[in-house]
ZAGU-734043 format. One record per residue (C-alpha): residue number from 1; residue in three letters; x, y, z. Coordinates in Angstrom, 2 decimals. Example, Ala and Ser with C-alpha at 12.3 -4.5 7.8 and 13.67 -1.06 7.14 Angstrom:
// residues 2
GUFI  nr rest       u       v       w
GUFI   1  Ala   12.30   -4.50    7.80
GUFI   2  Ser   13.67   -1.06    7.14
This chain:
// residues 380
GUFI  nr rest       u       v       w
GUFI   1  Met   16.11  -68.80   29.18
GUFI   2  Thr   12.58  -69.15   27.90
GUFI   3  Lys   11.96  -72.30   29.95
GUFI   4  Leu   13.48  -71.04   33.21
GUFI   5  Gly   12.10  -67.52   32.86
GUFI   6  Gly    8.61  -68.88   32.24
GUFI   7  Ala    8.85  -71.25   35.20
GUFI   8  Ile    9.99  -68.48   37.56
GUFI   9  Val    7.11  -66.25   36.49
GUFI  10  Glu    4.64  -69.12   36.94
GUFI  11  Ala    6.01  -69.68   40.44
GUFI  12  Leu    5.61  -65.97   41.20
GUFI  13  Val    1.99  -66.01   40.00
GUFI  14  Leu    1.22  -69.08   42.11
GUFI  15  Glu    2.82  -67.58   45.22
GUFI  16  Tyr    1.92  -63.90   44.96
GUFI  17  Gly   -0.36  -63.28   41.97
GUFI  18  Lys    0.17  -61.67   38.58
GUFI  19  Ser    0.38  -58.12   39.97
GUFI  20  Glu    3.59  -59.07   41.76
GUFI  21  Val    5.14  -60.12   38.43
GUFI  22  Leu    4.63  -56.61   37.06
GUFI  23  Lys    5.96  -55.09   40.28
GUFI  24  Arg    9.14  -57.19   40.01
GUFI  25  Leu    9.66  -56.39   36.32
GUFI  26  Ser    9.41  -52.68   37.13
GUFI  27  Asp   12.22  -52.94   39.70
GUFI  28  Pro   15.56  -52.35   37.89
GUFI  29  Met   17.62  -54.26   40.43
GUFI  30  Trp   15.35  -57.31   40.49
GUFI  31  Phe   15.25  -57.26   36.68
GUFI  32  Gln   19.05  -57.25   36.48
GUFI  33  Ala   19.30  -60.07   39.03
GUFI  34  Phe   16.66  -62.03   37.11
GUFI  35  Gly   18.69  -61.68   33.92
GUFI  36  Cys   21.77  -62.98   35.73
GUFI  37  Val   19.90  -66.05   36.99
GUFI  38  Leu   18.90  -66.74   33.39
GUFI  39  Gly   22.58  -66.77   32.35
GUFI  40  Met   23.05  -63.31   30.84
GUFI  41  Asp   26.16  -61.14   31.19
GUFI  42  Trp   25.63  -59.39   34.49
GUFI  43  His   26.41  -55.83   33.36
GUFI  44  Ser   25.22  -56.02   29.75
GUFI  45  Ser   22.49  -53.98   28.08
GUFI  46  Gly   21.68  -57.25   26.27
GUFI  47  Ile   19.95  -58.44   29.44
GUFI  48  Thr   16.92  -56.31   28.56
GUFI  49  Thr   16.47  -57.65   25.03
GUFI  50  Ser   17.15  -61.26   25.99
GUFI  51  Val   15.01  -61.37   29.12
GUFI  52  Met   12.01  -59.69   27.53
GUFI  53  Gly   12.34  -61.82   24.39
GUFI  54  Ala   12.45  -64.99   26.51
GUFI  55  Leu    9.43  -63.89   28.55
GUFI  56  Lys    7.42  -63.05   25.45
GUFI  57  Arg    8.08  -66.54   24.06
GUFI  58  Ala    7.35  -68.18   27.42
GUFI  59  Leu    4.30  -66.29   28.67
GUFI  60  Asn    2.20  -65.50   25.60
GUFI  61  Pro    1.42  -69.16   24.76
GUFI  62  Met   -0.06  -69.55   28.27
GUFI  63  Ser   -1.47  -66.02   28.58
GUFI  64  Arg   -5.04  -67.28   29.01
GUFI  65  Glu   -3.95  -69.34   32.01
GUFI  66  Leu   -1.65  -66.75   33.61
GUFI  67  Gly   -3.51  -63.62   32.54
GUFI  68  Ile   -0.25  -61.92   31.50
GUFI  69  Phe    0.59  -60.71   27.98
GUFI  70  Val    3.93  -59.40   26.69
GUFI  71  Cys    3.91  -57.00   23.74
GUFI  72  Gly    6.54  -55.19   21.72
GUFI  73  Gly   10.26  -55.80   21.61
GUFI  74  Arg   13.33  -54.40   19.93
GUFI  75  Gly   13.35  -52.26   16.79
GUFI  76  Lys   10.58  -53.16   14.36
GUFI  77  His    8.92  -55.39   16.96
GUFI  78  Ser    8.27  -52.35   19.15
GUFI  79  Leu    6.18  -50.85   16.35
GUFI  80  Gln    3.80  -53.80   16.58
GUFI  81  Thr    2.86  -52.98   20.19
GUFI  82  Pro   -0.37  -51.05   19.36
GUFI  83  Asn   -1.67  -53.86   17.13
GUFI  84  Glu   -0.79  -56.47   19.75
GUFI  85  Leu   -2.56  -54.49   22.47
GUFI  86  Leu   -5.70  -54.07   20.37
GUFI  87  Lys   -5.77  -57.83   19.76
GUFI  88  Ile   -5.43  -58.50   23.50
GUFI  89  Ala   -8.20  -56.00   24.19
GUFI  90  Ser  -10.54  -57.83   21.82
GUFI  91  Gln   -9.84  -61.08   23.69
GUFI  92  Thr  -10.14  -59.73   27.23
GUFI  93  Gly  -12.60  -56.84   26.98
GUFI  94  Leu   -9.98  -54.30   28.08
GUFI  95  Asp   -9.97  -50.75   26.71
GUFI  96  Gly   -7.55  -51.11   23.81
GUFI  97  Gly   -7.45  -47.40   23.08
GUFI  98  Thr   -6.35  -46.57   26.62
GUFI  99  Leu   -3.66  -49.26   26.57
GUFI 100  Val   -2.30  -48.04   23.23
GUFI 101  Arg   -2.26  -44.46   24.53
GUFI 102  Ser   -0.37  -45.56   27.66
GUFI 103  Ser    2.20  -47.40   25.54
GUFI 104  Arg    2.76  -44.45   23.26
GUFI 105  Leu    2.91  -41.94   26.11
GUFI 106  Ala    5.52  -43.96   28.00
GUFI 107  Ala    7.70  -44.11   24.89
GUFI 108  Lys    7.16  -40.45   24.01
GUFI 109  Ile    7.98  -39.28   27.52
GUFI 110  Asp   11.27  -41.22   27.69
GUFI 111  Asn   12.29  -39.97   24.25
GUFI 112  Thr   11.09  -36.37   24.44
GUFI 113  Ala   10.04  -35.12   27.88
GUFI 114  Leu   13.13  -36.79   29.29
GUFI 115  Gln   16.08  -35.55   27.23
GUFI 116  Asp   19.03  -37.46   28.61
GUFI 117  Gly   20.92  -38.34   25.41
GUFI 118  Phe   19.45  -41.84   25.01
GUFI 119  Gln   17.31  -42.80   22.01
GUFI 120  Leu   14.81  -45.59   22.59
GUFI 121  Tyr   15.29  -48.74   20.54
GUFI 122  Leu   13.36  -51.25   22.65
GUFI 123  His    9.83  -51.03   24.07
GUFI 124  Asn    8.01  -53.83   25.87
GUFI 125  Phe    4.51  -53.41   27.28
GUFI 126  Ile    3.38  -56.10   29.74
GUFI 127  Val   -0.32  -56.14   30.62
GUFI 128  Thr   -2.60  -58.35   32.72
GUFI 129  Asp   -6.16  -59.34   31.89
GUFI 130  Ser   -7.28  -56.90   34.61
GUFI 131  Gly   -5.65  -53.96   32.81
GUFI 132  Glu   -2.64  -53.46   35.08
GUFI 133  Trp    0.53  -52.86   33.06
GUFI 134  Ala    4.27  -52.37   33.18
GUFI 135  Val    6.71  -50.99   30.62
GUFI 136  Val   10.37  -51.94   30.17
GUFI 137  Gln   12.15  -49.90   27.54
GUFI 138  Gln   15.75  -49.12   26.73
GUFI 139  Gly   17.65  -46.33   25.01
GUFI 140  Leu   21.15  -46.08   23.55
GUFI 141  Asn   23.61  -43.20   23.65
GUFI 142  Asp   25.47  -43.42   20.34
GUFI 143  Ala   28.36  -41.28   21.55
GUFI 144  Ser   29.21  -43.34   24.64
GUFI 145  Gly   27.86  -46.72   23.52
GUFI 146  Met   26.07  -47.00   26.88
GUFI 147  Ala   22.44  -47.97   27.44
GUFI 148  Arg   19.79  -46.77   29.87
GUFI 149  Arg   16.72  -48.76   30.89
GUFI 150  Tyr   13.39  -47.24   31.95
GUFI 151  His   10.83  -49.08   34.08
GUFI 152  Trp    7.16  -48.18   34.53
GUFI 153  His    4.35  -49.70   36.60
GUFI 154  Ser    0.80  -48.45   36.22
GUFI 155  Thr    0.10  -48.66   39.97
GUFI 156  Ala    3.23  -46.70   40.94
GUFI 157  Phe    2.34  -43.22   39.66
GUFI 158  Asn   -0.58  -40.82   39.43
GUFI 159  Ser    0.39  -38.83   36.36
GUFI 160  Phe    2.41  -39.61   33.25
GUFI 161  Leu    3.97  -36.16   33.58
GUFI 162  Glu    5.06  -36.24   37.22
GUFI 163  Glu    7.86  -38.65   38.15
GUFI 164  Pro    6.16  -41.69   36.60
GUFI 165  His    9.12  -44.08   36.59
GUFI 166  Ala    9.31  -47.03   38.93
GUFI 167  Gly   13.05  -46.93   38.24
GUFI 168  Val   15.69  -45.91   35.72
GUFI 169  Cys   18.89  -47.90   35.33
GUFI 170  Gly   21.95  -46.24   33.87
GUFI 171  Val   25.18  -44.34   34.51
GUFI 172  Asn   24.85  -40.76   35.75
GUFI 173  Gln   25.23  -38.43   32.76
GUFI 174  Gly   25.12  -35.20   34.76
GUFI 175  Leu   22.35  -32.64   34.51
GUFI 176  Ile   19.54  -33.49   32.08
GUFI 177  Leu   16.33  -31.94   30.83
GUFI 178  Asn   13.64  -33.77   32.80
GUFI 179  Leu   10.16  -32.37   32.24
GUFI 180  Thr    8.66  -35.13   34.39
GUFI 181  Asp   10.31  -33.77   37.55
GUFI 182  Arg    7.72  -32.56   40.06
GUFI 183  Asn    9.48  -29.19   40.05
GUFI 184  Ala    8.92  -28.87   36.30
GUFI 185  Val    5.17  -28.25   36.48
GUFI 186  Gly    5.69  -24.54   35.88
GUFI 187  Thr    7.83  -25.21   32.84
GUFI 188  Arg    5.28  -27.66   31.42
GUFI 189  Asn    2.55  -25.08   31.83
GUFI 190  Lys    4.64  -22.50   30.02
GUFI 191  Ile    5.18  -24.91   27.14
GUFI 192  Val    1.46  -25.62   26.94
GUFI 193  Asp    0.91  -21.86   26.79
GUFI 194  Ile    3.20  -21.83   23.73
GUFI 195  Thr    5.76  -19.45   25.10
GUFI 196  Ala    8.91  -18.96   23.08
GUFI 197  Glu   11.11  -19.09   26.15
GUFI 198  His   13.35  -22.15   26.21
GUFI 199  Pro   14.16  -23.58   29.67
GUFI 200  Glu   17.71  -22.52   30.57
GUFI 201  Lys   18.20  -24.59   33.66
GUFI 202  Met   18.32  -28.39   33.72
GUFI 203  Leu   15.63  -29.71   36.00
GUFI 204  Gly   16.53  -32.51   38.35
GUFI 205  Glu   17.82  -35.99   37.83
GUFI 206  Ile   15.97  -39.24   37.52
GUFI 207  Arg   16.50  -41.97   40.09
GUFI 208  Lys   19.53  -43.88   38.90
GUFI 209  Ile   21.33  -47.13   39.40
GUFI 210  Val   24.94  -47.30   38.27
GUFI 211  Leu   26.34  -50.49   36.80
GUFI 212  Pro   30.10  -50.44   36.12
GUFI 213  Arg   31.48  -50.72   32.61
GUFI 214  His   33.94  -53.54   33.27
GUFI 215  His   32.99  -56.93   31.85
GUFI 216  Glu   34.30  -59.40   34.41
GUFI 217  Val   32.65  -60.08   37.76
GUFI 218  Thr   34.86  -58.96   40.65
GUFI 219  Ser   34.56  -59.32   44.41
GUFI 220  Arg   33.65  -55.64   44.77
GUFI 221  Asp   30.56  -56.25   42.62
GUFI 222  Val   29.19  -58.89   44.98
GUFI 223  Asn   27.95  -58.94   48.57
GUFI 224  Met   30.45  -61.54   49.77
GUFI 225  Lys   28.54  -62.32   52.96
GUFI 226  Arg   25.41  -63.24   50.98
GUFI 227  Leu   27.30  -65.17   48.32
GUFI 228  Gly   29.19  -67.07   51.00
GUFI 229  Ala   25.95  -68.04   52.69
GUFI 230  Val   24.59  -69.44   49.41
GUFI 231  Leu   27.75  -71.45   48.82
GUFI 232  Thr   27.68  -72.75   52.38
GUFI 233  Val   24.14  -74.01   51.96
GUFI 234  Ala   25.07  -75.67   48.68
GUFI 235  His   28.47  -77.16   49.49
GUFI 236  Glu   28.78  -77.67   53.23
GUFI 237  Met   25.27  -78.39   54.47
GUFI 238  Gln   23.92  -81.85   53.77
GUFI 239  Thr   20.36  -81.46   52.48
GUFI 240  Lys   19.36  -84.67   54.26
GUFI 241  Asn   19.76  -82.78   57.55
GUFI 242  Phe   16.74  -80.64   56.75
GUFI 243  Asp   13.33  -82.25   56.63
GUFI 244  Asp   11.91  -79.85   54.08
GUFI 245  Leu   14.89  -80.29   51.77
GUFI 246  Leu   14.50  -84.05   51.74
GUFI 247  Leu   11.92  -83.38   49.07
GUFI 248  Leu   14.78  -82.33   46.79
GUFI 249  Glu   16.52  -85.67   47.20
GUFI 250  Gly   18.77  -86.52   44.26
GUFI 251  Val   19.66  -82.90   43.55
GUFI 252  Gly   23.40  -82.31   43.95
GUFI 253  Pro   25.17  -79.42   45.69
GUFI 254  Arg   25.80  -77.49   42.46
GUFI 255  Thr   22.10  -77.49   41.59
GUFI 256  Val   21.21  -76.53   45.17
GUFI 257  Gln   23.45  -73.47   44.69
GUFI 258  Ser   21.49  -72.46   41.60
GUFI 259  Leu   18.13  -73.24   43.17
GUFI 260  Thr   18.99  -71.12   46.21
GUFI 261  Leu   19.54  -68.08   44.00
GUFI 262  Val   16.41  -68.87   41.96
GUFI 263  Ser   14.51  -69.20   45.24
GUFI 264  Glu   15.63  -65.72   46.26
GUFI 265  Ile   14.55  -64.29   42.90
GUFI 266  Ile   11.05  -65.63   43.65
GUFI 267  Tyr   10.80  -65.13   47.41
GUFI 268  Gly   13.38  -62.46   48.27
GUFI 269  Thr   12.56  -58.92   49.33
GUFI 270  Pro   13.68  -55.86   47.30
GUFI 271  Ser   16.62  -55.21   49.63
GUFI 272  Arg   18.18  -58.49   48.52
GUFI 273  Phe   18.84  -57.38   44.93
GUFI 274  Asn   21.35  -54.57   45.37
GUFI 275  Asp   24.22  -56.69   44.03
GUFI 276  Pro   22.82  -58.32   40.88
GUFI 277  Ala   26.23  -59.74   39.91
GUFI 278  Arg   25.82  -62.29   42.74
GUFI 279  Tyr   23.07  -63.99   40.74
GUFI 280  Ser   25.60  -64.78   38.02
GUFI 281  Phe   26.69  -67.57   40.34
GUFI 282  Ala   23.45  -69.42   39.60
GUFI 283  His   24.12  -70.19   35.93
GUFI 284  Gly   27.21  -68.22   34.89
GUFI 285  Gly   27.18  -65.99   31.84
GUFI 286  Lys   27.00  -66.65   28.12
GUFI 287  Asp   30.26  -64.73   27.65
GUFI 288  Gly   32.06  -66.93   30.19
GUFI 289  His   31.95  -64.41   33.07
GUFI 290  Pro   32.14  -65.33   35.85
GUFI 291  Phe   32.16  -68.84   34.30
GUFI 292  Pro   30.53  -70.76   31.38
GUFI 293  Val   26.82  -71.55   31.60
GUFI 294  Pro   26.54  -75.08   33.09
GUFI 295  Leu   23.77  -76.44   30.87
GUFI 296  Lys   23.29  -79.66   32.87
GUFI 297  Val   22.76  -77.68   36.06
GUFI 298  Tyr   20.54  -75.22   34.19
GUFI 299  Asp   18.34  -78.08   32.95
GUFI 300  Glu   18.16  -79.60   36.44
GUFI 301  Thr   17.06  -76.25   37.85
GUFI 302  Ile   14.31  -75.97   35.25
GUFI 303  Gly   13.23  -79.56   35.93
GUFI 304  Val   12.98  -79.11   39.70
GUFI 305  Leu   11.14  -75.79   39.38
GUFI 306  Arg    8.70  -77.06   36.75
GUFI 307  Asn    7.99  -80.16   38.83
GUFI 308  Ser    7.21  -78.03   41.89
GUFI 309  Ile    4.89  -75.79   39.83
GUFI 310  Glu    2.93  -78.69   38.35
GUFI 311  Lys    2.50  -80.27   41.79
GUFI 312  Ala    1.46  -76.94   43.30
GUFI 313  Lys   -1.28  -76.65   40.67
GUFI 314  Leu   -2.62  -79.94   42.01
GUFI 315  Gly   -2.54  -78.65   45.57
GUFI 316  Leu    0.73  -80.42   46.46
GUFI 317  Thr    2.95  -77.63   47.74
GUFI 318  Glu    5.72  -79.61   49.47
GUFI 319  Lys    8.31  -79.15   46.72
GUFI 320  Gln    7.39  -75.48   46.37
GUFI 321  Ser    7.92  -75.06   50.13
GUFI 322  Ala   11.27  -76.82   49.89
GUFI 323  Ile   12.48  -74.38   47.23
GUFI 324  Lys   11.28  -71.47   49.34
GUFI 325  Gln   13.14  -72.90   52.33
GUFI 326  Leu   16.45  -72.63   50.45
GUFI 327  Ser   16.38  -68.83   50.46
GUFI 328  Val   15.28  -68.79   54.10
GUFI 329  Leu   18.15  -71.11   55.01
GUFI 330  Ala   20.70  -68.99   53.14
GUFI 331  Gln   19.56  -65.88   55.03
GUFI 332  Thr   19.87  -67.76   58.32
GUFI 333  Val   23.43  -68.86   57.51
GUFI 334  Glu   24.27  -65.33   56.35
GUFI 335  Lys   23.69  -63.90   59.85
GUFI 336  Ser   26.72  -65.69   61.26
GUFI 337  Phe   28.82  -66.12   58.10
GUFI 338  Val   32.18  -64.35   58.09
GUFI 339  Pro   33.47  -63.99   54.51
GUFI 340  Gly   37.05  -64.96   53.81
GUFI 341  Pro   39.21  -64.60   50.66
GUFI 342  Phe   37.28  -67.27   48.77
GUFI 343  Phe   36.01  -65.34   45.75
GUFI 344  Glu   38.76  -66.21   43.25
GUFI 345  Asn   38.70  -69.86   44.40
GUFI 346  Val   34.97  -70.08   43.69
GUFI 347  Ile   35.38  -68.78   40.14
GUFI 348  Ala   38.44  -70.97   39.53
GUFI 349  Lys   36.57  -74.06   40.70
GUFI 350  Glu   33.53  -73.27   38.55
GUFI 351  Arg   35.70  -72.79   35.47
GUFI 352  Asn   37.72  -75.91   36.27
GUFI 353  Asp   34.52  -77.99   36.58
GUFI 354  Ala   32.57  -76.29   33.77
GUFI 355  His   33.13  -79.15   31.29
GUFI 356  Lys   31.57  -81.61   33.78
GUFI 357  Tyr   28.33  -79.64   33.76
GUFI 358  Gly   28.05  -79.12   30.01
GUFI 359  Gly   29.57  -75.63   30.25
GUFI 360  Met   28.87  -73.42   27.26
GUFI 361  Thr   29.65  -69.86   26.18
GUFI 362  Val   29.07  -67.94   22.96
GUFI 363  His   32.51  -69.22   21.93
GUFI 364  Gly   31.63  -72.89   22.32
GUFI 365  Lys   31.85  -75.74   24.81
GUFI 366  Ala   33.96  -75.51   27.96
GUFI 367  Gln   37.05  -77.68   27.78
GUFI 368  Pro   38.74  -79.68   30.57
GUFI 369  Pro   41.77  -77.98   32.15
GUFI 370  Lys   44.92  -78.62   30.10
GUFI 371  Leu   47.01  -79.44   33.15
GUFI 372  Asn   45.98  -81.11   36.36
GUFI 373  Ser   47.76  -78.97   38.88
GUFI 374  Gly   46.39  -80.94   41.81
GUFI 375  His   45.22  -77.74   43.49
GUFI 376  Gln   42.58  -78.13   46.13
GUFI 377  Phe   39.85  -75.52   46.09
GUFI 378  Asn   39.24  -74.40   49.66
GUFI 379  Leu   36.12  -72.28   49.25
GUFI 380  Phe   36.03  -71.07   52.82
C-alpha cells in the first residue's frame, strides 16, 4: 500500500500538481475508491487509518521533492501533529503557528461545534510547502460501532465556522447539532454573548455519503456498466491493437484490469467515483472480499506505474500516456457496453484464480480450488 499509494500520488503531482492531491484527498468518494485500489475492505472504517498511514510512510521521505507533508495519525500519533507542523514550518518558512491553529480548529469543530455522536480518534493534516492544507479525520460512535470521516481543504471554505467541510462520509444519524451550518450564525453569536439559553432545535445536516454496513461486495454496490467496460478492456481487447498500449507490452490482461482502475483514480473526474466498491476489482480486499489480494498483480501494477513515473521525470511521457489511455479506452467502451449477469462469474473466477496470482488475505494464502468442476467462466 505504501509503494502503490506513493506512486499514485507522484503520478498525480506530475500530471496535475500538488494542489490536486489535496483536492482528491478531501473528496470522500475519491478517498474511498483510492483505498479500494490499494486493497482495503471497500466499506471499512479501516480504510482511513491504513491509507493515511501508507501515505505518511510513502510521502514524507520524499517531501522535499514533492512538497507534500503528512502529519498526525491515529490516537497518540494525532497528538504529535502540532510538533510535526512546527518542524515543517522551520524547514519551509511557513507560518507554523497558523498551521497549528488550523489543525486544532478543525479537530475542535468536528468534536464540539459538530455534535453528531462521533468522537474523533484519528487526525491527519496534509500540507504543501506553499501552505495549502487538507485534513482527514475520523470519529467513532461507541453505541453503534460505526465511523464517520470528515474531510477539509483549505481552498474550499472561507470560514472555519461556516460549512467548512469539503465532505463528510457516514451514515445518516438523523438531526444533529451543527453549529457550522450557515443558518447557525445567530446561535453562534448568542453563545459568544454568553447567553444561558441552550439551542432547542437541531440545526441542519452535514453533507453525507452513505456506505452500507454489509461486508461483501454485491452487484448493487457497483456500477455494472463501468465495471463491465473495465473487464472488456482487460480481457477481450488485445492491447497490441492499440498503438499507445503497445508501450505496455508484456503486461497481461489481469494487470491491465488493475491498471485501468488505477488510471481512473489518477485521471478520472469526480463523477466517476460514486461507486467506490468497483475499485475493489483492482486488487481485491485484505479480508477476501470481493476476492484475495493478488500480490503478483499488485507488484506488477506498482512496477509499471513506477517505471512510467521515472521516465516522465526524464521527459519521456509515452508510458504515462499509455496508462492514461486505459481510462479513456474504458470510458469509450462503456458508452456501448450492455451489462449482463456477469457479476458473480467475475468474482468466482477471481477467487478460483487467486492462488495463481499470489492471492493473500488476513487469514493467509489463497489455496487452489479443491475440486476442478470444469466450469467455464463466461464473463459476458
